[in-house]
PyMOL Python script that loads the backbone (N, CA, C, O; Angstrom):
from pymol import cmd

cmd.read_pdbstr("""\
ATOM      1  N   MET A   1     106.321  67.802 105.460  1.00  0.00           N
ATOM      2  CA  MET A   1     105.455  68.911 105.856  1.00  0.00           C
ATOM      3  C   MET A   1     104.716  69.423 104.636  1.00  0.00           C
ATOM      4  O   MET A   1     105.317  69.626 103.581  1.00  0.00           O
ATOM      5  N   ASN A   2     103.430  69.629 104.771  1.00  0.00           N
ATOM      6  CA  ASN A   2     102.597  70.143 103.701  1.00  0.00           C
ATOM      7  C   ASN A   2     102.851  71.638 103.547  1.00  0.00           C
ATOM      8  O   ASN A   2     102.749  72.386 104.519  1.00  0.00           O
ATOM      9  N   VAL A   3     103.179  72.080 102.338  1.00  0.00           N
ATOM     10  CA  VAL A   3     103.513  73.484 102.094  1.00  0.00           C
ATOM     11  C   VAL A   3     102.303  74.390 102.327  1.00  0.00           C
ATOM     12  O   VAL A   3     102.465  75.541 102.733  1.00  0.00           O
ATOM     13  N   ALA A   4     101.107  73.890 102.077  1.00  0.00           N
ATOM     14  CA  ALA A   4      99.907  74.709 102.211  1.00  0.00           C
ATOM     15  C   ALA A   4      99.486  74.920 103.659  1.00  0.00           C
ATOM     16  O   ALA A   4      98.710  75.834 103.939  1.00  0.00           O
ATOM     17  N   SER A   5      99.965  74.114 104.572  1.00  0.00           N
ATOM     18  CA  SER A   5      99.547  74.259 105.970  1.00  0.00           C
ATOM     19  C   SER A   5     100.382  75.315 106.683  1.00  0.00           C
ATOM     20  O   SER A   5     101.521  75.596 106.310  1.00  0.00           O
ATOM     21  N   ASN A   6      99.782  75.887 107.717  1.00  0.00           N
ATOM     22  CA  ASN A   6     100.493  76.881 108.524  1.00  0.00           C
ATOM     23  C   ASN A   6     101.422  76.168 109.490  1.00  0.00           C
ATOM     24  O   ASN A   6     101.121  75.064 109.945  1.00  0.00           O
ATOM     25  N   PRO A   7     102.550  76.793 109.805  1.00  0.00           N
ATOM     26  CA  PRO A   7     103.422  76.222 110.836  1.00  0.00           C
ATOM     27  C   PRO A   7     102.679  76.200 112.177  1.00  0.00           C
ATOM     28  O   PRO A   7     101.829  77.058 112.417  1.00  0.00           O
ATOM     29  N   PRO A   8     102.976  75.259 113.036  1.00  0.00           N
ATOM     30  CA  PRO A   8     102.272  75.161 114.322  1.00  0.00           C
ATOM     31  C   PRO A   8     102.320  76.443 115.151  1.00  0.00           C
ATOM     32  O   PRO A   8     101.347  76.776 115.828  1.00  0.00           O
ATOM     33  N   ILE A   9     103.426  77.156 115.107  1.00  0.00           N
ATOM     34  CA  ILE A   9     103.534  78.376 115.908  1.00  0.00           C
ATOM     35  C   ILE A   9     102.521  79.417 115.427  1.00  0.00           C
ATOM     36  O   ILE A   9     101.961  80.167 116.226  1.00  0.00           O
ATOM     37  N   TYR A  10     102.296  79.452 114.123  1.00  0.00           N
ATOM     38  CA  TYR A  10     101.326  80.408 113.574  1.00  0.00           C
ATOM     39  C   TYR A  10      99.922  80.083 114.065  1.00  0.00           C
ATOM     40  O   TYR A  10      99.184  80.977 114.480  1.00  0.00           O
ATOM     41  N   ASP A  11      99.551  78.814 114.020  1.00  0.00           N
ATOM     42  CA  ASP A  11      98.232  78.402 114.505  1.00  0.00           C
ATOM     43  C   ASP A  11      98.061  78.741 115.981  1.00  0.00           C
ATOM     44  O   ASP A  11      96.989  79.177 116.401  1.00  0.00           O
ATOM     45  N   GLN A  12      99.109  78.541 116.762  1.00  0.00           N
ATOM     46  CA  GLN A  12      99.045  78.858 118.192  1.00  0.00           C
ATOM     47  C   GLN A  12      98.871  80.364 118.387  1.00  0.00           C
ATOM     48  O   GLN A  12      98.070  80.788 119.219  1.00  0.00           O
ATOM     49  N   LEU A  13      99.603  81.166 117.638  1.00  0.00           N
ATOM     50  CA  LEU A  13      99.479  82.621 117.752  1.00  0.00           C
ATOM     51  C   LEU A  13      98.082  83.092 117.353  1.00  0.00           C
ATOM     52  O   LEU A  13      97.536  84.014 117.960  1.00  0.00           O
ATOM     53  N   LEU A  14      97.508  82.458 116.334  1.00  0.00           N
ATOM     54  CA  LEU A  14      96.143  82.805 115.939  1.00  0.00           C
ATOM     55  C   LEU A  14      95.160  82.530 117.073  1.00  0.00           C
ATOM     56  O   LEU A  14      94.270  83.338 117.337  1.00  0.00           O
ATOM     57  N   ARG A  15      95.320  81.410 117.731  1.00  0.00           N
ATOM     58  CA  ARG A  15      94.424  81.073 118.847  1.00  0.00           C
ATOM     59  C   ARG A  15      94.596  82.059 119.997  1.00  0.00           C
ATOM     60  O   ARG A  15      93.612  82.465 120.615  1.00  0.00           O
ATOM     61  N   GLU A  16      95.823  82.443 120.285  1.00  0.00           N
ATOM     62  CA  GLU A  16      96.095  83.310 121.428  1.00  0.00           C
ATOM     63  C   GLU A  16      95.751  84.782 121.169  1.00  0.00           C
ATOM     64  O   GLU A  16      95.242  85.469 122.055  1.00  0.00           O
ATOM     65  N   HIS A  17      96.030  85.260 119.953  1.00  0.00           N
ATOM     66  CA  HIS A  17      95.943  86.701 119.687  1.00  0.00           C
ATOM     67  C   HIS A  17      94.945  87.071 118.597  1.00  0.00           C
ATOM     68  O   HIS A  17      94.707  88.255 118.357  1.00  0.00           O
ATOM     69  N   GLY A  18      94.370  86.097 117.946  1.00  0.00           N
ATOM     70  CA  GLY A  18      93.485  86.395 116.823  1.00  0.00           C
ATOM     71  C   GLY A  18      94.300  86.633 115.563  1.00  0.00           C
ATOM     72  O   GLY A  18      95.531  86.638 115.596  1.00  0.00           O
ATOM     73  N   ASP A  19      93.615  86.827 114.475  1.00  0.00           N
ATOM     74  CA  ASP A  19      94.293  87.031 113.188  1.00  0.00           C
ATOM     75  C   ASP A  19      94.628  88.515 113.029  1.00  0.00           C
ATOM     76  O   ASP A  19      93.919  89.265 112.360  1.00  0.00           O
ATOM     77  N   VAL A  20      95.713  88.906 113.657  1.00  0.00           N
ATOM     78  CA  VAL A  20      96.128  90.306 113.702  1.00  0.00           C
ATOM     79  C   VAL A  20      96.443  90.826 112.304  1.00  0.00           C
ATOM     80  O   VAL A  20      96.162  91.986 112.004  1.00  0.00           O
ATOM     81  N   ILE A  21      97.012  90.002 111.460  1.00  0.00           N
ATOM     82  CA  ILE A  21      97.365  90.429 110.109  1.00  0.00           C
ATOM     83  C   ILE A  21      96.107  90.798 109.329  1.00  0.00           C
ATOM     84  O   ILE A  21      96.064  91.842 108.679  1.00  0.00           O
ATOM     85  N   THR A  22      95.095  89.957 109.389  1.00  0.00           N
ATOM     86  CA  THR A  22      93.841  90.245 108.682  1.00  0.00           C
ATOM     87  C   THR A  22      93.170  91.481 109.268  1.00  0.00           C
ATOM     88  O   THR A  22      92.662  92.315 108.518  1.00  0.00           O
ATOM     89  N   GLU A  23      93.157  91.614 110.575  1.00  0.00           N
ATOM     90  CA  GLU A  23      92.559  92.789 111.210  1.00  0.00           C
ATOM     91  C   GLU A  23      93.285  94.069 110.788  1.00  0.00           C
ATOM     92  O   GLU A  23      92.644  95.086 110.524  1.00  0.00           O
ATOM     93  N   ALA A  24      94.606  94.021 110.724  1.00  0.00           N
ATOM     94  CA  ALA A  24      95.384  95.193 110.309  1.00  0.00           C
ATOM     95  C   ALA A  24      95.105  95.529 108.849  1.00  0.00           C
ATOM     96  O   ALA A  24      94.989  96.700 108.487  1.00  0.00           O
ATOM     97  N   ARG A  25      94.998  94.506 108.016  1.00  0.00           N
ATOM     98  CA  ARG A  25      94.709  94.723 106.598  1.00  0.00           C
ATOM     99  C   ARG A  25      93.329  95.376 106.433  1.00  0.00           C
ATOM    100  O   ARG A  25      93.176  96.321 105.659  1.00  0.00           O
ATOM    101  N   GLU A  26      92.341  94.875 107.152  1.00  0.00           N
ATOM    102  CA  GLU A  26      90.993  95.440 107.074  1.00  0.00           C
ATOM    103  C   GLU A  26      90.967  96.880 107.588  1.00  0.00           C
ATOM    104  O   GLU A  26      90.292  97.732 107.011  1.00  0.00           O
ATOM    105  N   ALA A  27      91.694  97.152 108.660  1.00  0.00           N
ATOM    106  CA  ALA A  27      91.768  98.517 109.186  1.00  0.00           C
ATOM    107  C   ALA A  27      92.433  99.451 108.174  1.00  0.00           C
ATOM    108  O   ALA A  27      92.015 100.598 108.016  1.00  0.00           O
ATOM    109  N   ALA A  28      93.456  98.965 107.498  1.00  0.00           N
ATOM    110  CA  ALA A  28      94.134  99.777 106.484  1.00  0.00           C
ATOM    111  C   ALA A  28      93.197 100.078 105.321  1.00  0.00           C
ATOM    112  O   ALA A  28      93.180 101.202 104.819  1.00  0.00           O
ATOM    113  N   HIS A  29      92.423  99.097 104.887  1.00  0.00           N
ATOM    114  CA  HIS A  29      91.464  99.326 103.802  1.00  0.00           C
ATOM    115  C   HIS A  29      90.402 100.341 104.222  1.00  0.00           C
ATOM    116  O   HIS A  29      90.047 101.226 103.442  1.00  0.00           O
ATOM    117  N   GLN A  30      89.904 100.220 105.430  1.00  0.00           N
ATOM    118  CA  GLN A  30      88.895 101.157 105.925  1.00  0.00           C
ATOM    119  C   GLN A  30      89.473 102.569 106.009  1.00  0.00           C
ATOM    120  O   GLN A  30      88.811 103.534 105.626  1.00  0.00           O
ATOM    121  N   THR A  31      90.680 102.691 106.498  1.00  0.00           N
ATOM    122  CA  THR A  31      91.333 103.997 106.597  1.00  0.00           C
ATOM    123  C   THR A  31      91.521 104.603 105.217  1.00  0.00           C
ATOM    124  O   THR A  31      91.320 105.804 105.035  1.00  0.00           O
ATOM    125  N   THR A  32      91.904 103.786 104.243  1.00  0.00           N
ATOM    126  CA  THR A  32      92.073 104.261 102.871  1.00  0.00           C
ATOM    127  C   THR A  32      90.752 104.776 102.311  1.00  0.00           C
ATOM    128  O   THR A  32      90.708 105.844 101.699  1.00  0.00           O
ATOM    129  N   ARG A  33      89.675 104.021 102.520  1.00  0.00           N
ATOM    130  CA  ARG A  33      88.358 104.457 102.030  1.00  0.00           C
ATOM    131  C   ARG A  33      87.946 105.772 102.691  1.00  0.00           C
ATOM    132  O   ARG A  33      87.433 106.663 102.015  1.00  0.00           O
ATOM    133  N   GLN A  34      88.160 105.905 103.986  1.00  0.00           N
ATOM    134  CA  GLN A  34      87.805 107.138 104.686  1.00  0.00           C
ATOM    135  C   GLN A  34      88.640 108.310 104.174  1.00  0.00           C
ATOM    136  O   GLN A  34      88.117 109.405 103.971  1.00  0.00           O
ATOM    137  N   ALA A  35      89.923 108.084 103.967  1.00  0.00           N
ATOM    138  CA  ALA A  35      90.800 109.151 103.480  1.00  0.00           C
ATOM    139  C   ALA A  35      90.395 109.582 102.079  1.00  0.00           C
ATOM    140  O   ALA A  35      90.406 110.774 101.772  1.00  0.00           O
ATOM    141  N   GLU A  36      90.038 108.630 101.226  1.00  0.00           N
ATOM    142  CA  GLU A  36      89.598 108.981  99.880  1.00  0.00           C
ATOM    143  C   GLU A  36      88.334 109.828  99.927  1.00  0.00           C
ATOM    144  O   GLU A  36      88.170 110.754  99.133  1.00  0.00           O
ATOM    145  N   HIS A  37      87.442 109.508 100.859  1.00  0.00           N
ATOM    146  CA  HIS A  37      86.198 110.275 100.988  1.00  0.00           C
ATOM    147  C   HIS A  37      86.483 111.678 101.527  1.00  0.00           C
ATOM    148  O   HIS A  37      85.966 112.664 101.001  1.00  0.00           O
ATOM    149  N   VAL A  38      87.287 111.764 102.550  1.00  0.00           N
ATOM    150  CA  VAL A  38      87.580 113.054 103.186  1.00  0.00           C
ATOM    151  C   VAL A  38      88.421 113.935 102.271  1.00  0.00           C
ATOM    152  O   VAL A  38      88.235 115.152 102.234  1.00  0.00           O
ATOM    153  N   LEU A  39      89.337 113.329 101.539  1.00  0.00           N
ATOM    154  CA  LEU A  39      90.244 114.092 100.683  1.00  0.00           C
ATOM    155  C   LEU A  39      89.780 114.114  99.236  1.00  0.00           C
ATOM    156  O   LEU A  39      90.606 114.131  98.323  1.00  0.00           O
ATOM    157  N   ASP A  40      88.478 114.116  99.013  1.00  0.00           N
ATOM    158  CA  ASP A  40      87.920 114.142  97.667  1.00  0.00           C
ATOM    159  C   ASP A  40      88.039 115.551  97.100  1.00  0.00           C
ATOM    160  O   ASP A  40      87.330 116.464  97.522  1.00  0.00           O
ATOM    161  N   TRP A  41      88.926 115.712  96.157  1.00  0.00           N
ATOM    162  CA  TRP A  41      89.180 117.022  95.565  1.00  0.00           C
ATOM    163  C   TRP A  41      88.431 117.199  94.238  1.00  0.00           C
ATOM    164  O   TRP A  41      88.635 118.202  93.555  1.00  0.00           O
ATOM    165  N   SER A  42      87.578 116.255  93.863  1.00  0.00           N
ATOM    166  CA  SER A  42      86.921 116.325  92.560  1.00  0.00           C
ATOM    167  C   SER A  42      86.037 117.561  92.425  1.00  0.00           C
ATOM    168  O   SER A  42      85.929 118.110  91.328  1.00  0.00           O
ATOM    169  N   GLY A  43      85.405 118.012  93.498  1.00  0.00           N
ATOM    170  CA  GLY A  43      84.582 119.206  93.443  1.00  0.00           C
ATOM    171  C   GLY A  43      85.385 120.455  93.117  1.00  0.00           C
ATOM    172  O   GLY A  43      84.849 121.406  92.548  1.00  0.00           O
ATOM    173  N   LEU A  44      86.625 120.461  93.460  1.00  0.00           N
ATOM    174  CA  LEU A  44      87.496 121.596  93.199  1.00  0.00           C
ATOM    175  C   LEU A  44      87.683 121.793  91.703  1.00  0.00           C
ATOM    176  O   LEU A  44      87.773 122.928  91.237  1.00  0.00           O
ATOM    177  N   HIS A  45      87.740 120.721  90.956  1.00  0.00           N
ATOM    178  CA  HIS A  45      87.923 120.821  89.510  1.00  0.00           C
ATOM    179  C   HIS A  45      86.695 121.457  88.842  1.00  0.00           C
ATOM    180  O   HIS A  45      86.834 122.160  87.841  1.00  0.00           O
ATOM    181  N   ARG A  46      85.526 121.221  89.375  1.00  0.00           N
ATOM    182  CA  ARG A  46      84.316 121.825  88.811  1.00  0.00           C
ATOM    183  C   ARG A  46      84.257 123.326  89.127  1.00  0.00           C
ATOM    184  O   ARG A  46      83.772 124.115  88.316  1.00  0.00           O
ATOM    185  N   ARG A  47      84.739 123.705  90.280  1.00  0.00           N
ATOM    186  CA  ARG A  47      84.694 125.118  90.676  1.00  0.00           C
ATOM    187  C   ARG A  47      85.768 125.935  89.983  1.00  0.00           C
ATOM    188  O   ARG A  47      85.556 127.103  89.658  1.00  0.00           O
ATOM    189  N   PHE A  48      86.915 125.324  89.759  1.00  0.00           N
ATOM    190  CA  PHE A  48      88.050 126.020  89.154  1.00  0.00           C
ATOM    191  C   PHE A  48      88.547 125.212  87.962  1.00  0.00           C
ATOM    192  O   PHE A  48      89.421 124.358  88.112  1.00  0.00           O
ATOM    193  N   PRO A  49      87.995 125.478  86.774  1.00  0.00           N
ATOM    194  CA  PRO A  49      88.420 124.705  85.602  1.00  0.00           C
ATOM    195  C   PRO A  49      89.912 124.876  85.357  1.00  0.00           C
ATOM    196  O   PRO A  49      90.498 125.897  85.719  1.00  0.00           O
ATOM    197  N   THR A  50      90.515 123.879  84.745  1.00  0.00           N
ATOM    198  CA  THR A  50      91.964 123.922  84.501  1.00  0.00           C
ATOM    199  C   THR A  50      92.304 124.906  83.390  1.00  0.00           C
ATOM    200  O   THR A  50      93.407 125.450  83.370  1.00  0.00           O
ATOM    201  N   GLU A  51      91.378 125.145  82.464  1.00  0.00           N
ATOM    202  CA  GLU A  51      91.634 126.095  81.392  1.00  0.00           C
ATOM    203  C   GLU A  51      91.096 127.461  81.802  1.00  0.00           C
ATOM    204  O   GLU A  51      89.985 127.559  82.324  1.00  0.00           O
ATOM    205  N   PRO A  52      91.858 128.492  81.575  1.00  0.00           N
ATOM    206  CA  PRO A  52      91.367 129.834  81.949  1.00  0.00           C
ATOM    207  C   PRO A  52      90.159 130.218  81.098  1.00  0.00           C
ATOM    208  O   PRO A  52      90.020 129.777  79.957  1.00  0.00           O
ATOM    209  N   ALA A  53      89.302 131.035  81.663  1.00  0.00           N
ATOM    210  CA  ALA A  53      88.113 131.499  80.939  1.00  0.00           C
ATOM    211  C   ALA A  53      88.541 132.382  79.784  1.00  0.00           C
ATOM    212  O   ALA A  53      89.517 133.126  79.881  1.00  0.00           O
ATOM    213  N   ARG A  54      87.791 132.289  78.679  1.00  0.00           N
ATOM    214  CA  ARG A  54      88.098 133.120  77.511  1.00  0.00           C
ATOM    215  C   ARG A  54      87.628 134.550  77.761  1.00  0.00           C
ATOM    216  O   ARG A  54      86.564 134.782  78.336  1.00  0.00           O
ATOM    217  N   ARG A  55      88.417 135.468  77.331  1.00  0.00           N
ATOM    218  CA  ARG A  55      88.070 136.893  77.448  1.00  0.00           C
ATOM    219  C   ARG A  55      88.026 137.483  76.045  1.00  0.00           C
ATOM    220  O   ARG A  55      89.026 137.990  75.537  1.00  0.00           O
ATOM    221  N   ASP A  56      86.866 137.411  75.438  1.00  0.00           N
ATOM    222  CA  ASP A  56      86.700 137.933  74.067  1.00  0.00           C
ATOM    223  C   ASP A  56      86.386 139.399  74.067  1.00  0.00           C
ATOM    224  O   ASP A  56      86.217 139.994  73.002  1.00  0.00           O
TER     225      ASP A  56
END
""", "prot")
cmd.dss("prot")
cmd.show_as("cartoon", "prot")
cmd.util.cbc("prot")
cmd.orient("prot")
């Protein structure tokens, strides 16, 4: 058996159900990108600097 080839059951499952693993991976990447965009806290750092303002 060639190590690089997929087992026959895997090929059959791909034909019947599609490449669910790849679809799930792509959905996870898309969800991560959306979450990073929605949860972008970088603007908060500009509004509230980490160092307190000087009071001379």
